C-alpha positions in Angstrom: 36.9 63.9 56.9 35.4 61.1 59.0 34.5 57.9 57.2 31.9 55.2 57.8 31.3 51.9 56.2 28.4 49.5 56.6 29.3 45.8 56.7 26.3 43.9 55.4 28.2 40.6 56.0 27.9 40.6 59.8 24.3 41.4 60.5 22.4 40.0 63.5 18.6 39.9 63.9 16.9 41.5 66.8 13.7 40.8 68.8 11.9 43.7 67.1 8.8 42.9 65.0 9.0 44.2 61.4 7.3 47.5 60.7 5.0 48.0 57.7 6.3 50.5 55.2 3.6 52.3 53.2 3.7 53.8 49.7 3.6 57.6 49.5 2.1 59.5 46.6 2.8 63.2 46.3 4.0 63.3 49.9 0.8 61.6 51.2 0.7 58.1 52.8 -1.5 55.6 51.1 -2.9 52.4 52.6 -0.7 50.3 50.2 1.9 48.3 52.1 5.1 48.5 50.1 7.3 46.3 52.3 8.4 45.4 55.8 11.3 47.0 57.7 13.5 44.8 59.9 15.9 46.1 62.6 19.3 44.4 62.3 22.6 45.0 64.1 25.8 45.7 62.1 28.0 43.7 64.4 31.3 45.3 63.2 30.1 48.9 63.9 27.5 48.3 66.6 24.9 50.2 64.5 21.2 49.5 64.2 20.2 49.2 60.5 16.7 49.1 59.1 16.4 47.0 56.0 13.2 46.9 54.0 12.1 43.9 52.0 8.9 43.3 50.0 7.6 40.4 51.9 6.9 39.8 55.6 8.9 36.8 57.0 9.7 35.3 60.4 13.3 35.8 61.5 14.7 34.0 64.5 16.1 36.6 67.0 19.9 36.7 67.5 20.9 34.9 64.4 23.2 36.0 61.6 21.5 36.9 58.2 22.6 37.9 54.8 21.0 40.6 52.7 20.1 39.9 49.1 20.6 42.7 46.5 20.8 45.6 48.9 20.5 49.2 47.6 21.1 52.2 49.8 19.6 55.6 49.2 20.9 58.5 51.2 18.4 61.2 52.3 18.1 64.0 54.9 15.4 64.0 57.6 15.2 66.4 60.5 18.5 67.9 59.5 20.3 64.5 59.7 21.7 62.5 56.9 20.6 58.9 56.9 20.4 55.9 54.6 17.4 54.0 53.4 18.3 50.4 52.6 16.0 48.2 50.5 16.7 44.6 49.5 15.1 41.7 47.8 15.3 39.4 50.8 16.9 38.6 54.2 18.2 35.1 54.5 19.4 33.2 57.6 23.0 32.1 57.4 23.3 28.4 58.3 
């Protein structure tokens, strides 16, 4: 069986703007913004990760960041297993 691990200690920001994540009720999208999704690169695996945090913030492109209190939830979409990652914050590593 193939294994995969996500290293949340080596994450690099991208030039992508954060996307608004809306709340869904009974499968229907509401107009309530629940958080903002940021595209980060898992440097050790070369994977793009989307991390959602509650507040919008400005992140400098191509800098290393740390994720605060990340929680991953697996789900299936379009017959593919994927992972939703939510966190309390994304902080620049100085």
